[in-house]
C-alpha positions, 0 to 999 in steps of 0.5 A: 582326740581331746581338745588341748594346747601345746605340742601340736605344731607338728600338725600345722607344719604338715598341713601347711606343707602338704595342703596349704589348708588352715593351720590348727586353731587349738582349743583350751578345754578338754571335752568329753563327748556326750550324745545329744539329739539333732533336729530333723531336716534334710541330709547335709550335702557337700561338693567333695569328690566321690569316694571309692569303695562303693556306697555306704549305708547311713548310720545313727547320728548319735555320738557312740560310747557303748561297746558292742562287746556288751556290759563288760566290753571296752573299746580301745581307740587310737588317734592321730596316726598312723605314724611310722615310729609308733603305730607299728609298736601299738599294733604289736602290743594289740596283737600280743594281747589279742586286742582289736582297736579303732584307729582314728586317722587323719587324712594327711597321715593316712595319705603319707603312710598307706602301708600302715593303714593297710597294716591296721586293716590287715590286723582286723582293726577298724578305721575312723575318720579324724578329718584331714588336718585335725582342726579342733576349732572346726565346729566354729567354721562353715559347713563347707569347711566341715564337709571338706575336712570330713569327706576329703579325709574319708576319701584319703583313708579309703584310698590309702587302705585299698578300698576299706571305708572308715566306719566312724567319725571322731571330731578333733577335740570333740568339735562335733556339730549337728551338721558334721554328725549328719554328714558323717552318718550319711556316709556310714560313719558313726560319730564316735566319742570317748569316756576315758581321756588318758591325756597321754598327749600331755606325756604325764608319765606312763604311770599317770596314764595307767592311773587315769584309765583305772580311775575313769573306767567307770565313766564308760567303755571307750578309752582314748590313746594316741599313736602320733602327734609327738613322742608316744613312748609313754603311751606304748608303755601304758598300753603294755600295762593297761591291756593285761590289767583290763583282761584281769578285770574280766573286761572283753575288747570290742568296737564302738556300737554302730 
């Protein structure tokens, strides 16, 4: 999800109550993920607990933007959930329009709502690790901290899903580091960026969210929405308009490349 300010107290309360981990350090600028190169060196290791679901094959460490649906493909990505108020509504809309999406879940939300994680999987969508606590300043933290946030979330999502692995890693606010990308990729999670930031977390109105998608779609195929972190009424309404519009434009729906 994009690095942004207000309205994030919800995460801090959950984090403090559930795990006692560091409160969110909220960044000030909106980031658009760009792939870059990372030098060689050994694969990062961490002391996090082993995860269920078998071994994952390493994937590319480059930040993915492209769609596996080809040049007319688009990737719908949904961040910060699952949430019992909003995720079911998003799932209903995706089913109505025959769309598969990628859900970037925080470990805390996955652990709190395992039935919703299973619903996402059962509907044919893909899972993405969005860290335990959604710390948008984790790129300023130690490698040990980054490893714990990523690998604990991976474990929590796998356990909540009943054994299904997240196949992408999206850093909160785009706070990737060379280390976090290597670590995620070594666990089979392709680093995932975005091209269209709808800024729906700011609740600018559903019309504004739709207008942003139409204006910025030429930037690339991966579109960022949210199903948690606050009132997502506008997001749901925007998706109700955006999904059929994308089909009218001849777009097909896919997943980010791996």
